[in-house]
N, C-alpha and C positions, 0 to 999 in steps of 0.2 A: 577921607582918604585923598591922597594926591596921586597924580599919575607918576609912573616910574616902574622900574624893574622890581618884581616881587622878590622877596628874600627866599630864594630857592633852597639854600642850605637849611634854613630854619624850618621850612615846610617839610623837607625830607626828614629832618630830625624829629619833627613832631609825628610824622607818619610812623617812623621806627619806634618811637616811644609808645604810641598806641598799640602797635603790633606786640611789643614786649609786655605791655600791661595786660593785654587780652590773653596772651599765652600763659601768664602766671596768675591770672585772676582768681581761679578757684583755690589754688594753693595759698595765695596771699590772704584771701578772705578767711580761710580756716585758721591761719596763723594769727591774724588780727583778732578773730573771735575768741581764740584761746587766751590771748593777752587781755582782752576786754573782760572776759569772765573772771580771770584771776584778779585783776585790779578791782572789779566790783566786789568780789568776795572779801578781799583784804580790807577794802575801804569800809564796807558795812560792818565788818567784824571789829575793826580797830578804832573807828571814830564814832563816839556815842551820838545818838539822835540823828543818824543819817538814814535816808531811804532813797531807793532807786525810783526815779520817775519813768513811767512808761512800762511796757511789757518786759519781763525779765529775759526772755529768749528771742522774741520776734522783734529784733532791732538790727540795725546795720552793724557790721563787724567793727566799725570805727566810731561807734557812738556810745557815750555814757552821759547820763543826765542825773545828777544827784542833788538832793536837797538836804540841808542841815537845819533841823528844827531849832527855832529860836534865833536864827541868824538871818538878818535881812540882807538882800543883795547890795543895798546901798552902803552897808557898813563893812564891806570887805577891805577897806583901806586903800582902794585905788584912788589916785589923784588924777583929776582930769585937767 
């Protein structure tokens, strides 16, 4: 860091963002968990040889980890 005036508007904006996030945290977590569960259900039902990694319900509302049997991660077609 170099000396100088701190970015007060950004600091105030961040504080407000934290305040809003905390206020809606419970409601937003429930909304995300509903979307997550719907996505997992559809994905496992519609794509053969898929399974959910980790616990089915004891997971973060924004977390899904799926494996597809017979498909290696290196063969996903990503170009580096």
